[in-house]
C-alpha positions in Angstrom: 99.7 84.8 97.8 102.5 81.8 97.7 104.1 82.2 94.6 107.2 80.1 94.8 105.3 77.0 93.5 104.1 78.3 90.5 106.0 79.5 87.6 105.5 83.1 86.5 105.0 83.6 82.8 103.6 86.6 82.0 102.7 90.0 83.9 99.7 92.6 83.9 100.7 96.1 85.2 98.0 98.6 86.4 98.8 102.4 86.4 97.0 103.6 89.6 99.1 106.7 90.5 96.2 109.5 89.5 93.5 107.1 90.0 90.6 107.5 93.4 89.9 104.1 95.2 86.5 103.4 93.1 88.0 103.6 89.6 91.2 101.3 90.9 88.5 98.7 91.8 87.0 98.6 88.4 89.9 98.5 86.8 91.2 95.7 88.8 88.1 93.8 88.4 88.0 94.6 84.6 91.4 93.1 84.2 91.1 90.0 86.8 88.1 89.0 84.5 89.9 89.3 81.4 92.7 86.9 83.1 90.0 84.2 84.0 88.4 84.2 80.7 91.7 83.4 79.4 92.4 80.3 81.5 95.7 82.0 82.8 95.8 81.8 86.6 96.8 84.8 89.3 99.8 83.8 90.8 100.5 86.9 93.0 99.2 90.5 92.9 101.8 93.1 94.0 101.1 96.9 94.8 103.4 100.2 95.0 102.5 103.2 95.3 102.0 103.8 91.4 101.1 100.6 90.1 99.6 97.1 90.3 101.4 94.2 88.9 99.5 91.1 88.6 101.9 88.1 87.9 100.5 85.3 85.9 101.0 81.6 85.6 101.1 79.2 82.9 97.7 78.6 81.4 95.4 75.6 82.8 95.1 72.6 80.6 91.7 72.1 78.6 91.1 75.9 78.0 
């Protein structure tokens, strides 16, 4: 994802340090669903050994 053309207005962080692949997938999907319901675009996703960062943009108008 390329984030240089969008303004980052928030962040969601998932602690994935002690989780298995299935648990991480379920956690990530749940958070994406929650974010999509608010109309906030996900600008970028970054992952480290212990965390997953979802960078959020400005809410879409009309939501």
